[in-house]
Structure formats: C-alpha cells, structure tokens
C-alpha positions in Angstrom: 118.2 63.1 155.9 116.6 65.3 153.2 112.9 64.4 153.2 111.6 66.6 150.4 113.6 65.1 147.5 112.5 62.2 145.3 114.4 58.9 145.4 114.5 56.0 142.9 115.8 52.5 143.0 115.3 49.0 141.6 112.9 47.2 144.0 113.5 43.7 142.5 116.8 41.8 142.5 119.3 43.0 139.9 119.7 40.9 136.8 117.6 39.6 134.0 114.1 38.4 134.7 110.6 38.4 133.3 109.8 41.8 134.9 111.5 44.4 137.1 110.0 46.9 139.4 111.5 50.4 139.8 110.3 52.4 142.8 110.1 56.2 143.2 109.2 58.0 146.5 108.9 61.7 147.3 106.7 64.7 146.9 107.4 65.0 143.2 107.4 61.3 142.4 104.1 61.3 140.4 105.0 64.6 138.7 108.4 63.2 137.5 106.9 59.9 136.3 104.1 61.8 134.5 106.7 63.6 132.3 107.9 60.4 130.7 104.7 58.3 130.8 102.4 58.0 127.8 99.2 56.1 128.5 97.7 53.8 125.9 94.7 56.1 126.4 95.5 59.5 125.0 95.7 62.6 127.2 95.7 60.5 130.4 97.8 62.2 133.1 99.1 60.3 136.2 98.6 63.4 138.4 94.9 63.2 137.9 94.5 59.5 138.7 93.3 58.0 141.9 95.7 56.5 144.5 96.2 52.7 144.4 95.6 52.6 140.7 97.5 50.9 137.8 98.0 52.3 134.3 99.3 50.7 131.1 101.5 52.8 128.8 105.0 53.6 127.7 108.1 55.2 129.2 109.5 57.5 126.6 112.4 59.8 126.3 111.2 62.5 123.9 110.4 60.4 120.8 112.2 57.3 121.9 110.1 54.6 123.5 112.1 52.7 126.2 109.5 50.1 127.2 105.9 49.2 127.6 105.1 49.4 131.4 102.6 49.2 134.1 102.7 52.2 136.5 101.2 51.9 140.0 100.4 55.1 141.9 100.2 55.4 145.7 99.4 58.9 147.0 100.5 60.2 150.4 99.9 59.4 153.2 98.5 56.1 152.0 101.7 54.5 150.8 104.5 52.4 152.1 106.7 55.4 152.8 103.9 57.8 153.6 105.0 59.9 150.6 103.9 59.8 146.9 105.1 56.5 145.6 105.3 55.3 142.0 106.2 51.8 141.0 107.1 51.1 137.4 106.8 47.4 136.3 108.9 47.1 133.2 110.4 44.1 131.3 113.4 42.5 133.1 116.1 43.5 130.7 119.0 45.1 132.6 119.4 47.6 129.7 115.8 48.7 130.1 116.1 49.0 133.9 119.1 51.2 133.6 117.6 53.3 130.8 114.6 54.2 132.9 116.6 54.8 136.1 119.1 57.0 134.3 116.3 59.0 132.6 114.8 59.7 136.0 118.1 60.5 137.7 118.7 63.2 135.0 115.3 64.7 135.7 114.8 65.3 139.4 115.5 62.0 141.2 118.4 60.8 143.1 119.5 57.2 143.8 118.1 55.9 147.1 120.4 54.9 149.9 120.3 51.3 151.2 117.1 50.9 153.1 115.9 54.4 152.5 112.4 53.6 151.5 111.9 51.8 154.8 113.7 54.6 156.7 111.3 57.1 155.2 108.4 54.8 156.3 109.7 55.0 159.9 110.4 58.7 159.8 106.9 59.3 158.4 105.2 57.2 161.1 104.1 54.4 158.9 105.9 51.9 161.2 108.0 51.9 164.3 111.7 51.1 164.5 111.2 47.4 165.4 108.8 46.9 162.5 111.2 48.6 160.1 114.0 46.2 161.3 111.6 43.3 160.8 111.2 44.1 157.1 114.8 43.0 156.6 114.2 39.9 158.5 111.2 39.0 156.3 113.3 39.4 153.2 116.1 37.3 154.7 113.8 34.6 156.1 114.8 31.1 154.7 112.4 28.9 156.7 108.8 28.8 157.8 109.9 29.5 161.4 112.0 32.5 160.6 109.4 33.9 158.3 106.6 33.5 161.0 108.7 35.3 163.6 109.6 38.1 161.2 106.0 38.6 160.1 104.8 38.6 163.7 107.4 41.3 164.4 106.5 43.3 161.4 102.9 43.3 162.5 104.0 45.0 165.7 104.7 42.0 168.0 107.1 43.4 170.5 105.6 46.9 170.2 102.2 45.6 171.2 103.8 43.6 174.0 105.5 46.6 175.5 103.0 49.4 174.6 100.5 49.0 177.4 103.3 48.5 180.1 105.2 51.5 178.8 102.1 53.7 178.8 101.3 52.7 182.4 104.9 53.3 183.4 104.8 56.7 181.8 101.7 57.5 183.8 103.5 56.6 187.1 106.6 58.5 186.0 104.4 61.6 185.4 102.8 61.2 188.8 106.2 60.9 190.5 107.4 64.0 188.6 104.4 65.8 190.2 105.4 64.6 193.6 108.9 66.1 193.1 107.3 69.4 192.0 105.2 69.4 195.2 107.8 67.8 197.5 107.4 70.7 200.0 103.8 69.8 200.6 104.5 66.1 201.4 101.9 64.7 199.0 101.9 61.3 197.3 100.2 61.1 193.9 101.5 57.7 192.8 99.8 54.7 194.6 102.8 52.7 195.8 100.8 49.4 195.9 99.7 49.6 192.3 103.2 50.8 191.3 104.7 47.7 192.9 102.3 45.5 191.0 103.2 47.2 187.7 106.9 46.9 188.3 106.4 43.2 189.1 104.5 42.7 185.9 107.0 44.6 183.8 109.8 42.4 185.3 108.0 39.2 184.3 107.3 40.4 180.7 110.9 41.6 180.3 112.3 38.3 181.6 110.1 36.2 179.3 111.1 38.3 176.3 114.8 38.0 177.2 114.5 34.2 177.7 112.9 33.9 174.2 116.0 35.3 172.5 118.0 32.0 172.7 115.3 30.2 170.8 114.5 33.1 168.5 118.1 33.7 167.5 118.6 30.0 166.8 115.4 29.7 164.7 116.3 32.8 162.8 119.9 31.8 162.0 119.5 28.0 162.0 119.8 25.8 165.0 123.4 24.6 165.4 123.7 20.8 165.7 127.1 19.3 166.4 127.8 15.7 165.3 130.5 14.2 167.6 131.9 10.7 168.0 135.0 8.5 167.5 136.7 8.3 164.1 135.0 6.2 161.5 131.7 6.1 163.4 129.9 7.5 160.4 129.6 11.3 161.2 130.4 12.4 157.7 128.1 9.7 156.2 125.3 11.0 158.4 125.9 14.6 157.4 125.9 13.6 153.7 122.7 11.6 154.2 120.9 14.4 156.0 122.0 16.9 153.3 121.4 14.4 150.4 124.7 15.3 148.9 128.4 14.4 149.2 129.4 17.4 151.3 132.0 15.6 153.5 134.7 13.2 152.4 134.0 9.6 153.6 136.9 7.3 154.0 137.9 4.1 155.8 141.0 5.9 157.1 140.5 7.1 160.6 140.8 10.9 161.2 139.8 11.9 157.6 137.8 14.9 158.9 140.1 17.3 160.6 138.1 20.5 160.4 134.5 21.3 161.1 132.2 21.1 158.0 128.9 22.9 158.2 125.8 23.1 156.1 122.1 23.9 156.6 118.9 22.0 155.8 115.2 22.8 156.6 113.2 20.1 158.4 109.5 20.8 158.9 109.9 24.5 158.5 112.9 24.8 160.9 116.4 25.5 159.7 119.1 23.2 161.2 122.8 24.0 160.8 124.7 20.6 161.0 128.4 20.6 162.0 130.5 17.5 161.2 133.5 17.5 163.5 136.8 15.6 163.7 136.7 12.2 165.3 137.3 12.3 169.0 140.2 10.0 170.2 143.6 10.0 171.8 146.2 11.1 169.1 149.7 12.3 168.8 149.0 13.9 165.4 149.3 17.7 165.9 146.9 18.6 163.1 144.3 16.0 164.2 144.5 17.2 167.8 143.6 20.7 166.7 140.6 19.3 164.9 139.5 17.4 168.1 139.8 20.6 170.1 137.6 22.3 167.5 135.1 19.5 167.8 134.6 20.1 171.5 134.4 23.9 170.9 131.7 23.4 168.3 129.8 21.1 170.6 130.0 23.6 173.4 128.5 26.3 171.1 125.8 24.1 169.6 122.3 24.1 170.8 121.9 20.3 170.1 124.5 17.6 170.1 124.3 14.3 168.2 126.6 11.8 169.9 127.2 9.0 167.4 128.0 5.5 168.5 129.5 2.7 166.4 127.2 -0.3 167.0 129.7 -2.7 165.5 132.0 -2.0 168.5 129.2 -2.3 171.0 129.2 -6.1 170.7 132.6 -6.3 172.3 132.9 -3.0 174.2 129.5 -2.5 175.8 131.0 -1.6 179.2 133.3 0.9 177.6 130.4 2.5 175.8 128.6 3.2 179.0 131.6 5.0 180.4 131.9 7.1 177.3 128.2 8.0 177.3 128.4 9.1 180.9 131.5 11.2 180.1 129.6 12.9 177.3 126.6 13.6 179.6 128.8 15.0 182.3 130.8 17.2 179.9 127.6 18.6 178.3 125.3 18.7 181.3 123.5 21.9 180.1 123.1 20.7 176.4 120.5 18.6 174.7 122.4 15.4 173.7 120.9 12.8 171.4 122.7 9.4 171.5 122.5 7.6 168.2 123.8 4.1 167.4 124.9 4.0 163.7 125.6 1.0 161.5 122.7 -1.1 162.9 122.6 -2.9 159.6 125.6 -4.9 160.9 123.7 -6.2 164.0 121.3 -9.1 164.5 117.9 -8.5 166.0 119.1 -9.9 169.4 122.1 -7.5 169.4 119.9 -4.6 168.6 117.6 -5.5 171.5 120.6 -5.8 173.8 121.9 -2.4 172.7 118.6 -0.7 173.4 118.3 -2.3 176.8 121.9 -1.3 177.8 121.8 2.3 176.5 118.7 4.2 177.6 117.0 6.4 175.0 119.4 5.5 172.2 118.2 5.9 168.6 119.1 3.4 165.9 120.1 4.3 162.4 122.1 3.2 159.4 123.4 6.4 157.8 124.7 4.4 154.9 121.4 2.7 154.1 119.2 5.7 155.1 117.6 3.7 157.9 116.0 5.6 160.8 116.9 9.0 159.2 113.2 10.2 159.1 112.7 9.3 162.7 115.9 11.2 163.6 114.5 14.3 161.8 111.3 14.1 163.7 113.2 13.8 166.9 115.3 16.8 166.1 112.2 19.0 165.5 110.6 17.7 168.7 113.6 18.8 170.7 113.3 22.4 169.5 111.1 24.6 171.7 108.4 25.7 169.2 105.7 26.2 171.8 105.9 30.0 171.8 106.0 30.0 168.0 102.9 27.8 167.8 101.1 30.1 170.2 102.1 33.1 168.2 103.8 34.6 171.1 106.4 37.4 170.7 109.9 35.9 170.2 112.9 38.2 170.3 115.3 37.6 167.4 117.1 41.0 167.2 120.3 41.3 169.3 119.7 45.1 169.6 116.3 44.4 171.2 117.9 41.8 173.4 120.4 44.3 174.7 117.8 47.0 175.2 115.5 44.6 177.1 118.4 43.5 179.4 119.2 47.2 180.1 115.5 47.9 180.8 115.3 44.9 183.2 118.3 46.1 185.2 116.7 49.5 185.5 113.3 48.2 186.6 115.1 45.9 189.1 116.7 49.0 190.5 113.3 50.6 190.8 112.0 47.6 192.7 114.9 47.8 195.1 114.3 51.5 195.6 110.6 50.9 196.4 111.4 48.1 198.8 114.0 50.2 200.6 111.7 53.2 200.6 114.4 55.5 199.2 113.7 59.0 198.1 111.4 59.3 195.1 113.8 61.4 193.1 116.4 58.6 193.2 114.3 55.8 191.8 112.6 58.2 189.3 116.0 58.2 187.5 115.8 54.4 187.1 112.2 54.7 185.8 113.5 57.1 183.1 116.3 54.7 182.3 113.8 51.9 181.8 111.6 54.0 179.6 114.6 55.1 177.6 115.8 51.6 176.9 112.2 50.4 176.0 111.9 53.4 173.7 115.0 52.5 171.8 113.3 49.3 170.6 110.5 51.2 168.9 112.3 54.4 168.2 110.5 56.5 170.9 113.5 58.1 172.4 112.3 61.4 173.9 111.2 60.3 177.4 111.1 63.9 178.8 108.7 64.9 176.0 106.5 61.8 176.7 106.4 62.6 180.5 105.5 66.2 179.8 102.8 65.1 177.4 101.3 62.8 179.9 101.3 65.5 182.6 99.6 68.1 180.4 97.1 65.7 178.9 96.0 64.1 182.1 96.4 66.8 184.8 95.3 70.4 185.1 98.2 72.1 186.9 97.7 75.6 188.2 94.1 75.9 187.2 
C-alpha cells in the first residue's frame, strides 16, 4: 500500500441528496484542496488554517465555479486516518459530486480503494484491527442491539479485554525465553504458581468470549425464529401479523406454503428473522414432502422455535396434542421452543381454561384478530440472552475473532497440559507463542518475536 499519495472518495451514499461529503486523505490533501478553494474571505489559504476548522467558500476550476461548499480541515496526526484530511460538503447533485471528484483526480489525487480510509487509520495506529472491523459493523447495524455491540467493539471492547492478559503472557514468555538462554545454569525465572494462575484466568476469559459468539452472531444478523406446525394452523397468518404486511399467501387449502418464507422485524431493539415453513403432516405429494423436510431443517438451524397449535382441533384431539408436543420437545431438546395455541377466538372461556391446564406454559393468540401478539413479542425478547449486552460486556460477533479465540484456547490448553506434566520449558513455550500469535491476529499485533524481544530489553538488563 502506497502511503504517501492522496486519495479521494465520496463519503456519503451515492445519489441525489441535500448534501454530499467528499473526503481526501494524504500528505498533500490540504495543498490540493487549497488550489481549487476560494474563500468568501479574500486571500484566505487553507494551508494556514487551524486543524478542526470549517471554511465557507467555492470550489472553482479556473474561472468556472462548480459549487459553494464548506471545507473541513483535519491536520495530521489528529484526524481519522492520522494523515491530513479534507472533507468537502457540497450540494447533493450527482453532477456536482463528479465534477469535484474528477477535478481532484486530474490534479494529484487517486480514487480510494474500498475501505482505504479505515485501512490507513489502522496502518497509522489510529485504531487496531478489531476496531477497524467494527467500523463496518457500525455502518451495517440495523438494530439497537447490533449498534450497541458494534460501538462497544469500536471503542476497543475485545482489545481491552485481552490487552492485560496478553501483556502478562508476554512477560512470562520473555522470562521463559531467558530460562532457555540460561538452560545450562538450571535457573527458573518464571514463577510456575503465578503462571498457572494466569493460564487458568486466560482460559476462563477465552471460553467466555467464545461462548458469547452464538448470542452475538444472532443479535448481529437477526435471531432466526422458525414457525412450525400442521397445515392451516395459521403460520402464514402469524408471519403476516408480525410483519404487518401480506408477506405469505394465506389460503384455506392445506399445504399452501411449500417453501420457507423469511423476513425480519425489530422488536425492542432486537432483530428477529422469522421463517414461515411448510405445514408438517404425512403426505404423498413429492413437492410438499420436500417443503416439510425443509421445515425441519430450518427449525434445526433456528435459535428459537414457535410451535403453533390449532386450538380448534384441541377440543376433540387433546390427547393427540400432548403426544405431538412431547414429540416436538424430544426432537428439539437443545432448542428454545415456544408452544402457542392459535385461533383462540373460536374457543369459549371454559375451553381456553382447559387448554391452559392441559398444556403447560402454552401462550394463547389469535393471529387473525391480532390478539396476544404484543405478549408474544415480549416473550420473544425475554427468551433472548441480553444480560451481557445490558452489562456492557464484550460480545464476540466477528467470525474471524471467533476462530482466532478458539485457536488461542487450544494453544493455552496445551500450555496447561505441559505445565501439569512438567514437560521441558522449550516445548510448551511453543504453545505460548501460538496463543500470543492467535490473540495478536485479532488486533493486528502479529510480530510475537518482536514483542518478546521488546519485553526482554525493556524489563531486564542482560549482560550488564
């Protein structure tokens, strides 16, 4: 990556709007902008202005005025990228945007690559790798929960979580390197008791972060909720009611839904991805049987399952319902299953009371009449583990981080085994390096050897 050139790009979405922001970054960003900027105050040069200041004027190409603009200046190193940065706020005409960008491209700028402003911020030490990745998550967040996790990450959540542990592990790694250097003298620099305590602590932290991924990934991408049940139980009607639109076809004909239909809504700041599946029943129809197979697959992959019951049939088939409910519980033992009786508008108060007494924990709704839907929404959010989010704990949402943490955990477990078996120091020192390397890939600190040497020379006086 060439770091001494100046890049330019549109920082706001493309298209027509009230305003557009064009961003430049690089050593010559202010100089280039100054060539084509004419302040409303005569003889005002951008090069002579203070950092973090805004100036009103015109972008001109020789005698041709392109637009009246506001120009913001950020001087290195106090900018997003750590370089000189200029942001031009112009009117949102696509013609004006392109006129300004083309003018600058002809005069010393090049078009920025995708994500290059954030890449430069990382390379210039303005943020670590995990924070840089969180920028994309903040932009893509579509719910309060995903936004909160992305912001926590961008503020250095996982970095702060691992920083102290990684530093202590580096200290022990440096001491163990010294032991290897002085192996002929049979000395032990690293306190094994304290080292065991540190390894145990690192193991606990890594396991907690790894366990948080299942929740974090679901909150980030939308919690998948499969709606299952017999044909004509009201699955499609429930989906339409939740979405407040006619997303799925509703018909009296059994087996109308043959493929899974998905859509997403946000409830109390949490995104839920509802999946309407084919009605589950015995059938000889080849196409419908494929849909039923898909229904079970979607339920297996979902985090929550809504098992819909037709209360109309309960009046004459109460024993059959109990068998079916037990079958669902047994099939999805490791899933959160919510049993919901639909079409309660067809029951009397006595029949409703009987249904509730026969089926433990059943919720009552009428999807058609919107009865009990708000209670269902509250129940769904209560089933989601939001404790860590409420406590502002670090939640892993990035699959790359998840993989690195798993690899680091395997390495630290190997270290623990090595300590317990009292194997040679040089053997488990390899696993320490592996753990440090995997943790370093999360934040972008790859050079473990350099880190260890730095610790040795900064903390010990060898040969003096």
